[in-house]
C-alpha positions, 0 to 999 in steps of 0.5 A: 519502542512501542512495537506491539500490544499485549496478548489478547484473547482469541476472540476478535475485537469484532465480537466473533472468533478469530481464525483460531479453532476452538481447541486452540481457544481452549488451550489458550484459556488453560494457559491463562489459568496457569499464568494466573496461578504462577504455573508458567511465564508471562505472555509474550508481546503480541501482534494483532494481524488482520488478513482476509483469507480470501485472496490467494496467493496473498492470503488464504485459508485451507482446512489442512492448515487448521484454519490458519491463514497462509500466503505471501502476506502471512508468511512475511509477517510471521517471519517478522514476528519470529525475528522480533520475538513476537506472538501473532494473533490473526483476526479476519477482515472483510474488504468492505469493512477494512477501513472501519476496522482500521479506524477502530484499531481492531488490529496492529497491522493488516496484511495480504495483498492490500493495494495502496490507495488514496482513501486508505492513505488518509485513514492509516499508514502503509509499509514499503511496498512488498509486491506490484500488480495490475488489474486485469479482466478475464473473459471467455476464450469464445467472447468477441472482446479483444481489447480492454476498452471494448468491455465498457458497454451497457450490455457487458456484465462484469463481476468483481470483489466487493469493497476493495481496490478492484471494485473501485478501479472497475467502476472507474474504468467501465462506467457504462458496463453493468458492475456486479460486486460479489461479497465473497472473493472466492465466488467471483470466478464462479460468476464467469464460469456459470455464464452469469457475467461476461467478464471478471476483474482480478489482478495479475497475481491472482489471475494465474490461479483463476485460470488454472480453474478456468483454463478456457479464459484469456486476460485483457489488460492490465489497466492499472499499476498497483503496489501492495503493502501492509496497512497500519493505524496512523498512530503506529509510528514505531511499529511502521518504522520498524517494519519498514526497516525489517522489510528493506533489510530483507529486500537487500538480502534477497529474502523478499525475492525468494518469498515472492518466488515461492508464493507468487511465482518466479516471474514476480521475483523482480523488480524488488519494490522494497528497495530504497528507490522503489520504496521512495518512488511509492511514497512520492506517488502516494503524496501526489495521489492526495492532491486531487482531494487537497484541491477539492478541499481548497475549492470548497474552502476558497483557500488558494493553491499558492501559499508561500508562507506555508510552503516555506514552513513545509520546506524547513520542517522537511529539511530539519527532519532529515538533518536531525536524523542525520547522525543515525543515518551516517549523514554529513550535515553540510550546506550541499546536503541542505541545498540538495534536500531543498531542491527535491522538496521544492520539486515535490511542491511544484508537482503537487501544485500542478496536480491541484491546478489541473484538478481545479480546472475541471468540474468538481469530482463526483467522488467528493460530492458530499464533502472532500476530506478536511484539509487540516484534520485529515489531509495534512496529517496524512501528508505529514505521515508520507513526508516522514516516509520520504525522509526515511527513505531518501537517506538510503538512495544509493549515490550511484543510482542511474539517472535514466532509470530514475527518469523512466520510473518517474514517467511511468509511475506518475503518468496519471498526473500528466506532469509537464516534462519540466516538473519531472526533470526537476524531480530527477535533479532533486533526487540525483542531488540528494543521492549524490549527497548520500556518498561518504565525504571522501567519495563526493 
């Protein structure tokens, strides 16, 4: 299994030094010389891990830690590396260049509060979620604003970190306000403290730390529901699968909850986003999040939303993928299981078509003014990757899962797509059928 690449030098692929200080670099070069002369054993397998170092409590750099990153993301990936016997080399990334670095394969995995977003799904693949958050605005206690909607005014100045998820949602949520994108996330709060802006946008996990530094502030929101995960290049299938297996096992054991408590605070111990059902829900949401882009690509090419022949191929491939992997998952290959899988995947297709139809009923999105992502070269490969995740996660749905919980979670998580109640109920029915088919034969 290709889990990691061979150890690289401490000079990052971007041409600059990584987080390692120079004395560690010197030590590495000495070690390399010893290897060349037979003075020590060959290097261990290495995992190249990118992290921003500017986003506490997910990823931060302190002088007291010899310039090595710490936080929830680095803590998790270090634990994974220890369990797998891997060496870690940390390299930095800047938020505006994250996808550029991803496409250039300058890292094996990026960690540290990376939000699952459509453009990132298209460029790579995400792990199961490791945390949940929401975007919020911080304003001075003396300010007149009491509701998040009141910030969307031409006279309001809002600062936000440049190049990340928060800049995107800030511009979407406050199109009339003056948006100031700040290159260094560590300087965003200074804009509010010094009075250069009226509000700053952060999230529910970072905000408590900012409010320690600026206690005379209050939060408005949240105005999004976000999931944080690890980001990998699209071809790192084995590493992504192994990382998901490890994260889900640690979630089942309660370890992730303990890590979140230490890093993010006890209020974030639950719910557990890496358990089978929340992880599957994240994949279902990710698939639907690409449908506006699919619709715009079809609008441009003239392709129809309905394609019965392709739908049948997609259904057959999805069922075959799970049936092929059934022995490894302890599945009983029977007609009831096949019917349950078809029910779920048909419901997904119907929901996807509904989002496409709703998108095409509106004028073309400004987001795709230049050109939407290519349907065959970009969108469909990304949908295949998500399909693989759905197939891997659906096999772990517990047979006794609560129907009302599934229904409520779907309604909450997929609210932005405005699906008809009928479509939500079809998804509920499919999920329950598959969950029931996961029971051992003597329990069904």
